[in-house]
C-alpha positions in Angstrom: -23.4 0.6 58.9 -23.5 4.0 56.4 -20.6 5.1 54.5 -19.5 8.9 54.2 -18.5 10.3 50.7 -16.1 13.7 51.0 -15.9 15.5 48.2 -13.3 18.1 47.7 -14.1 20.7 45.4 -10.9 23.0 44.1 -10.7 26.1 44.1 -10.5 28.2 40.6 -7.2 29.5 41.5 -5.7 25.9 42.8 -2.9 25.4 40.2 -4.1 21.9 40.3 -7.4 22.1 39.2 -8.0 21.3 35.5 -7.4 23.3 33.1 -9.3 25.3 30.8 -9.8 24.5 26.6 -8.3 28.0 26.1 -5.5 27.5 28.6 -4.7 23.9 26.9 -5.3 25.5 23.6 -2.4 28.5 23.9 -0.2 25.6 25.8 -0.4 23.6 22.7 0.3 26.2 20.4 3.2 27.8 22.2 4.4 24.4 22.6 4.2 23.7 19.0 6.2 27.1 18.7 9.1 25.6 20.8 9.2 22.9 18.6 9.4 24.0 14.9 11.5 27.1 15.5 13.2 26.8 18.9 13.9 23.3 19.0 17.1 22.3 17.2 16.3 25.1 15.3 20.0 25.2 13.5 20.3 21.3 13.4 22.1 20.3 10.5 19.0 19.1 7.9 20.6 18.5 4.5 18.1 18.6 1.1 17.7 15.2 0.3 18.7 14.4 -3.1 15.6 14.1 -5.6 15.2 10.9 -7.4 16.3 10.9 -11.0 13.3 9.3 -12.0 10.3 11.0 -10.1 7.8 12.7 -11.6 9.5 16.0 -12.2 12.3 14.4 -13.2 9.7 12.3 -16.1 8.8 15.8 -17.7 12.3 16.3 -18.4 14.0 15.6 -21.8 16.0 12.3 -21.5 19.3 14.4 -21.9 18.9 16.1 -18.9 17.5 13.7 -16.6 20.9 12.7 -15.0 20.9 16.2 -14.4 17.6 16.3 -12.2 19.3 16.1 -9.2 20.9 19.3 -9.7 17.6 21.5 -10.1 16.8 22.0 -6.4 20.4 23.4 -5.8 20.9 25.6 -8.7 17.5 27.1 -7.6 18.3 27.9 -4.8 21.4 29.7 -5.9 19.9 31.6 -8.3 17.2 32.7 -5.7 20.7 33.7 -3.6 22.3 35.2 -6.7 19.3 37.6 -6.9 19.5 38.5 -3.0 22.9 39.2 -3.2 22.5 41.7 -6.2 19.3 43.8 -4.2 21.5 44.0 -1.3 24.5 45.4 -3.4 21.2 48.0 -4.7 20.2 48.6 -1.2 23.8 49.7 -0.1 25.0 53.0 0.6 27.5 53.1 -2.1 29.5 50.3 -3.8 32.3 50.2 -1.5 32.3 47.0 1.2 29.3 48.2 3.2 27.5 47.3 0.0 29.0 43.7 -0.8 28.6 42.9 3.0 24.9 44.2 2.6 24.8 41.4 -0.5 26.2 38.5 1.6 24.5 39.0 4.2 21.2 38.9 2.1 22.3 35.5 0.1 23.7 33.8 3.4 20.0 32.7 4.7 19.0 31.5 1.5 22.1 29.2 0.7 21.3 28.4 4.2 18.0 27.0 3.6 19.5 24.3 2.2 21.1 22.2 5.0 19.8 24.2 8.0 16.2 25.3 6.9 14.9 26.6 10.6 18.1 28.0 11.1 18.3 30.0 8.5 14.4 31.5 9.1 16.1 33.0 11.8 18.9 34.2 9.9 16.8 36.0 7.6 15.3 37.9 9.9 18.5 39.0 12.0 20.0 39.8 8.6 17.0 42.3 8.1 18.0 44.7 10.9 21.8 44.8 9.6 20.6 45.1 5.5 18.5 47.9 7.2 21.1 49.7 9.0 23.9 49.4 6.1 21.4 50.4 3.1 20.3 54.4 2.0 17.0 53.4 0.6 15.1 55.1 3.1 11.6 55.0 1.3 11.1 51.0 1.6 10.9 49.8 5.3 11.6 47.6 6.9 12.4 45.4 4.2 15.1 46.8 1.9 15.1 44.9 -1.5 17.4 42.6 -0.8 15.9 41.8 2.4 12.8 41.9 0.6 13.7 38.8 -1.7 16.3 37.5 0.6 13.3 36.7 3.6 10.7 36.2 0.9 12.3 33.3 -0.3 13.7 31.8 2.9 10.0 31.5 4.1 9.0 29.8 0.7 11.6 27.0 0.6 11.8 26.5 4.8 7.5 25.9 3.9 8.5 23.4 1.3 11.1 21.8 3.4 8.9 21.6 7.2 4.9 21.5 7.4 2.3 23.7 7.0 2.4 24.5 11.0 5.8 26.2 10.5 5.0 28.2 7.8 2.0 29.7 10.1 4.6 30.3 12.8 7.0 32.1 10.2 4.4 34.3 9.0 3.2 35.3 12.0 6.7 35.8 13.4 7.1 38.4 10.5 4.1 39.7 10.8 4.9 40.8 14.4 8.3 42.1 13.4 6.7 44.6 10.9 4.4 45.2 13.2 6.8 46.8 16.0 9.0 48.7 13.4 6.0 50.4 11.7 4.9 51.2 15.1 8.7 52.3 16.5 11.0 53.4 14.0 8.9 53.6 11.1 7.4 57.6 11.5 11.1 58.8 10.0 10.4 56.9 6.3 7.6 57.3 3.4 6.5 54.2 3.7 6.2 50.8 4.8 6.7 47.3 2.7 5.3 45.1 5.0 1.9 44.5 3.7 3.6 43.9 0.2 5.7 41.2 2.0 3.0 39.7 4.0 -0.1 39.4 1.4 2.6 37.9 -1.2 3.9 35.4 1.5 0.4 34.5 2.5 -0.3 33.6 -0.9 2.8 31.5 -1.4 2.5 29.6 2.3 -0.8 28.9 1.5 -0.1 27.0 -1.8 2.9 25.3 -0.6 0.1 24.4 2.6 -1.8 23.1 0.3 0.3 21.4 -1.6 2.1 19.5 1.5 -1.6 18.0 2.5 -2.4 16.9 -1.0 0.6 14.7 -0.8 0.1 13.7 2.8 -3.4 12.8 1.3 -1.9 10.8 -1.2 0.6 9.1 0.6 -2.2 8.0 3.7 -4.8 6.6 0.3 -1.4 4.8 -1.0 -0.6 3.4 2.2 -4.5 2.2 2.8 -4.6 1.3 -0.5 -1.4 -0.6 0.3 -3.2 -2.6 3.3 -6.5 -3.2 1.5 -4.8 -4.8 -1.1 -3.2 -6.8 1.4 -6.0 -7.9 3.3 -8.3 -8.2 0.5 -5.4 -10.7 -0.9 -5.6 -12.5 2.4 -9.4 -12.8 2.6 -9.3 -14.2 -1.0 -6.8 -16.8 0.1 -9.0 -18.2 3.4 -11.7 -18.1 0.7 -10.0 -20.6 -1.6 -9.1 -22.7 1.5 -12.7 -22.8 2.3 -13.7 -23.8 -0.5 -10.9 -26.6 -0.8 -11.8 -28.1 2.5 -16.0 -28.2 1.7 -14.7 -29.8 -1.5 -12.5 -32.5 0.3 -14.7 -32.8 3.3 -17.7 -34.7 0.8 -14.3 -37.3 -0.6 -12.8 -37.6 2.8 -16.5 -38.2 4.5 -17.6 -40.8 1.9 -14.4 -42.6 2.2 -14.8 -42.8 6.1 -18.5 -43.9 5.8 -17.4 -47.0 3.6 -14.7 -47.7 6.3 -17.6 -47.5 8.9 -19.7 -49.6 7.0 -17.4 -52.4 6.1 -16.0 -52.5 9.8 -19.9 -53.4 11.1 -20.6 -55.8 8.5 -17.3 -57.4 8.4 -17.7 -59.7 11.5 -21.0 -61.2 10.3 -19.3 -62.4 6.6 -17.2 -64.8 9.1 -18.8 -67.9 10.6 -17.8 -67.8 14.8 -15.4 -64.8 14.7 -13.1 -64.6 17.9 -13.8 -62.4 20.1 -11.1 -60.3 19.7 -12.0 -59.3 16.1 -15.3 -58.2 16.8 -13.7 -55.7 19.0 -11.2 -54.9 17.1 -13.8 -53.8 13.7 -15.7 -52.5 16.5 -13.3 -50.2 17.7 -12.7 -49.7 13.9 -16.4 -48.6 13.6 -16.1 -46.1 16.4 -13.4 -44.0 15.1 -14.9 -44.4 11.9 -17.9 -42.4 13.1 -16.1 -40.2 15.4 -13.9 -38.8 12.8 -16.8 -38.4 10.5 -18.2 -36.2 13.4 -15.3 -34.4 14.2 -15.3 -33.3 10.0 -18.6 -32.4 10.3 -17.9 -30.2 13.5 -15.1 -28.7 11.3 -16.8 -28.4 8.2 -20.0 -26.2 10.5 -17.4 -23.7 11.4 -15.8 -22.8 8.2 -19.3 -23.0 6.1 -20.9 -19.9 4.8 -24.3 -19.0 6.0 -25.4 -19.5 2.3 -23.7 -22.4 1.6 -25.6 -25.6 0.4 -24.5 -29.2 0.5 -24.2 -30.3 -2.7 -26.8 -32.9 -4.0 -24.0 -34.4 -6.6 -20.8 -36.3 -5.9 -17.5 -33.9 -6.3 -16.5 -33.9 -9.7 -13.7 -36.0 -10.9 -11.4 -36.0 -14.1 -14.4 -38.8 -15.9 -16.8 -35.9 -15.9 -14.2 -33.5 -18.1 -16.0 -34.1 -21.1 -18.8 -32.3 -19.8 -16.8 -29.3 -18.5 -15.5 -28.9 -22.4 -19.0 -29.2 -23.6 -19.8 -26.5 -21.3 -17.5 -24.3 -22.2 -17.9 -25.0 -26.0 -21.5 -23.6 -25.4 -20.2 -20.8 -24.1 -18.2 -19.5 -27.0 -14.7 -20.9 -26.0 -13.3 -23.4 -29.0 -11.7 -25.8 -26.9 -9.6 -29.6 -27.2 -8.4 -32.3 -25.2 -5.7 -34.2 -25.4 -5.0 -37.1 -23.2 -1.6 -39.0 -22.9 -0.3 -41.9 -20.8 -2.6 -45.0 -19.2 -5.5 -43.6 -18.0 -5.8 -44.9 -14.3 -7.7 -44.1 -11.1 -6.1 -41.8 -9.2 -6.9 -40.5 -5.6 -10.0 -38.7 -5.1 -8.3 -35.6 -3.9 -6.0 -35.6 -7.0 -9.0 -36.1 -9.0 -11.0 -32.8 -7.7 -8.4 -30.7 -7.8 -6.9 -31.9 -11.3 -10.7 -31.5 -12.7 -11.3 -27.7 -10.5 -7.8 -26.3 -11.7 -9.1 -27.1 -15.3 -12.1 -25.8 -14.6 -10.6 -22.2 -13.4 -8.3 -22.5 -16.2 -11.1 -22.7 -19.0 -13.0 -19.6 -16.9 -10.4 -17.5 -16.8 -9.8 -17.8 -20.7 -13.6 -16.8 -21.0 -13.1 -14.0 -18.8 -9.6 -12.2 -20.1 -9.8 -13.8 -23.8 -13.3 -13.9 -24.9 -13.3 -15.9 -28.5 -9.5 -17.0 -28.2 -8.9 -21.1 -28.7 -8.0 -23.2 -26.1 -6.3 -26.2 -25.2 -6.6 -28.9 -22.0 -3.6 -32.1 -22.4 -3.7 -34.3 -19.2 -1.0 -36.7 -19.0 -0.8 -39.7 -17.2 2.8 -39.9 -16.1 5.2 -42.1 -13.8 4.8 -40.4 -10.3 1.6 -38.0 -10.9 -0.7 -36.1 -12.9 0.6 -33.2 -15.5 -2.1 -30.7 -16.6 -1.9 -28.5 -19.1 -4.4 -25.6 -20.2 -3.0 -22.8 -22.9 -5.2 -20.5 -24.6 -4.1 -18.0 -27.4 -4.5 -14.3 -27.9 -7.1 -12.2 -28.4 -8.6 -11.7 -31.5 -8.3 -8.7 -33.4 -11.7 -9.5 -34.8 -13.4 -10.0 -31.5 -16.3 -7.7 -30.2 -16.1 -8.8 -26.8 -14.1 -7.1 -24.2 -12.2 -9.0 -21.8 -13.7 -8.7 -17.8 -10.9 -8.6 -15.3 -12.7 -10.8 -13.4 -12.1 -11.3 -9.8 -8.5 -12.1 -9.1 -9.1 -15.6 -7.2 -8.5 -17.9 -9.9 -4.5 -18.3 -9.9 -4.6 -18.3 -5.7 -7.3 -20.9 -6.2 -5.3 -23.2 -8.3 -1.7 -22.5 -6.5 -3.4 -23.2 -3.1 -4.8 -26.9 -4.3 -1.5 -27.5 -6.1 0.4 -26.0 -2.7 -2.1 -28.7 -0.8 -0.9 -31.9 -2.7 2.5 -30.5 -2.9 2.7 -30.4 -6.7 4.4 -27.4 -8.9 2.4 -25.2 -11.1 3.5 -22.5 -13.2 1.5 -19.4 -15.2 2.5 -17.0 -17.5 1.5 -15.1 -20.7 3.3 -17.3 -23.8 5.7 -15.5 -26.3 2.2 -15.4 -28.9 0.2 -13.4 -26.7 -1.8 -16.2 -25.0 -1.8 -17.6 -21.6 -0.4 -21.1 -20.1 -1.3 -22.9 -16.8 1.3 -26.1 -16.2 0.5 -28.1 -13.5 2.3 -31.3 -11.9 0.6 -33.5 -9.2 2.5 -36.3 -7.3 0.7 -39.3 -6.7 2.6 -41.7 -4.4 2.0 -45.2 -5.9 0.9 -47.9 -3.5 2.9 -51.8 -3.9 0.4 -54.6 -3.6 2.6 -55.8 -1.0 2.1 -52.2 1.2 -1.3 -52.8 0.8 
């Protein structure tokens, strides 16, 4: 059995056929024109009040900064007043017609504060009105007042909108000037459309570049914010992975001990009951299964370049060796231990050692040449740690290193894992202090 495939061909004149790229480009351009200059052209869009602490306000003297929000309004009002006087100068006389001409020139400039796109159309409509009311036939079609008005409106509206709108406004202005020169400009001495278009083109180009630069800066700032968030999140995951690797060794050691003791326990009892042998066998099987799951989970979070440590995880008993190493690196550090020294759970011992290690590493990076003090307090209900360093010496020739920013994050993760508390803040003398409390639940002999 064979299938017959029918192919339908669409004639070029068929309206349902694919459009050419030129047609789509033209339609997109017309759609943009409607959106920018025709859709809700006279919508109410008041000028936003600038921030009192903005970049322009910060450049003003302190006594003028409270008035920085009024500067745009005053500038527009000054330009409107200039256009008003330009309209008066181009009027037929000093009577009502000249006053009307000045008001017609000033109104579109003031309208840019509340209806920017509508102000452009008001300026376009004001130009022939001012030309009819004016008496200076040497300037056509833009009399002095209309010239100032339209140029100011183009600039202000371009600042308040986007570059595409500025292009459309300039194009319509050029079309208006061309039509006037072609049909009504023969009886005049000259046309000033070219100077207006040249000035407007330079002004709109500068404004468009400013828009593009501002948008690019905003995008870069937003991208930097996202990047910083992702970097912080990745740092947090890396620290948690490191903690999981270290705790694996601690937990795996204890589970191995449980499995060995459960296997050897029946042999230490003469003629053990069958129920006891089954119970110890179950304990061993569960311990081995837990070890297997631990290794599987660790294999997921372990990096390709991770190497299994060939030594047991450190504890507070190894703190003296750590202090000796940092002293060799040039850090003057002393240790103080208070309370009754006792053995703590392995997870607490390991976390306490890593917190002290990271705090001293931060001192070496950020305050080279400073002195440090490590305080270990065995208190009722937990363990207290305090690592404080002095300020950077004025005579130090080693510049502080910015570091990677992982230290505080890693310490907080370890403290949070153990439901502890931590504070890290500068001291009054210019140093830095890290204070940690790790709770330890006391186990009574009767509960064991």
